[in-house]
C-alpha positions in Angstrom: 33.2 -52.2 7.5 30.2 -52.9 9.7 26.7 -53.2 8.1 23.7 -51.6 9.6 20.0 -52.1 8.6 18.5 -48.6 8.2 16.1 -49.3 11.1 19.0 -50.0 13.5 21.0 -47.0 12.2 18.0 -44.8 12.9 17.2 -46.3 16.3 20.9 -46.3 17.5 22.2 -43.3 15.6 24.6 -42.3 18.4 26.2 -45.8 18.3 26.2 -45.7 14.5 28.0 -42.4 14.5 30.5 -43.5 17.2 31.3 -46.7 15.2 32.0 -44.5 12.1 34.4 -42.3 14.0 36.2 -45.1 15.8 36.0 -48.0 13.3 35.8 -46.3 10.0 33.0 -46.3 7.3 29.7 -47.9 8.1 27.4 -49.5 5.5 23.6 -48.9 5.6 21.2 -51.4 4.0 17.5 -51.1 3.2 15.7 -54.4 2.7 19.1 -56.2 2.3 20.4 -53.8 -0.4 23.4 -51.6 0.3 22.2 -48.0 -0.1 24.6 -45.7 1.7 27.9 -45.4 3.6 28.5 -43.1 6.6 32.1 -41.8 6.7 33.8 -39.2 8.9 34.3 -35.7 7.6 38.1 -36.3 7.5 37.6 -39.4 5.3 35.1 -37.6 3.1 37.5 -34.7 2.4 40.3 -37.1 1.7 38.1 -38.9 -0.8 37.0 -35.7 -2.4 40.5 -34.3 -2.9 41.7 -37.7 -4.3 38.8 -37.8 -6.8 39.4 -34.4 -8.4 42.8 -33.3 -9.7 44.2 -30.0 -8.7 44.5 -27.1 -11.2 48.2 -27.7 -11.2 47.7 -31.4 -12.1 45.3 -30.4 -14.9 47.7 -27.8 -16.4 50.7 -30.2 -16.3 48.7 -33.2 -17.6 49.6 -34.6 -21.0 46.0 -35.6 -21.5 43.6 -33.2 -23.2 40.3 -32.8 -21.6 38.5 -31.4 -24.6 39.2 -30.9 -28.3 39.3 -27.3 -29.3 37.5 -26.8 -32.6 38.9 -23.9 -34.6 37.0 -22.7 -37.6 39.0 -22.5 -40.8 40.5 -19.1 -41.7 37.9 -16.7 -42.8 34.9 -18.8 -41.7 34.7 -17.7 -38.1 31.6 -15.7 -37.2 32.0 -12.5 -35.3 29.5 -10.9 -32.9 29.5 -7.4 -31.5 30.9 -7.0 -28.0 27.7 -5.5 -26.8 25.9 -8.8 -27.3 28.3 -10.4 -24.8 27.6 -8.0 -22.0 
């Protein structure tokens, strides 16, 4: 991954973009600190889909995402349907 100071990335944006498309992700630094990464749309979509499980994966997962709290019998509060509309 090539590193670009923000001034160079701005001044040579076309080269910066071409490097991203041809060589892969490009790091951007500001005052020597890494602040951003430019990636292609294809790479971004791949990362997004890998980071979030599909509905099928969630439904088939053994892990519970939340604990369902059920009130003891007779202690649940009811509200009229009209208040939900």
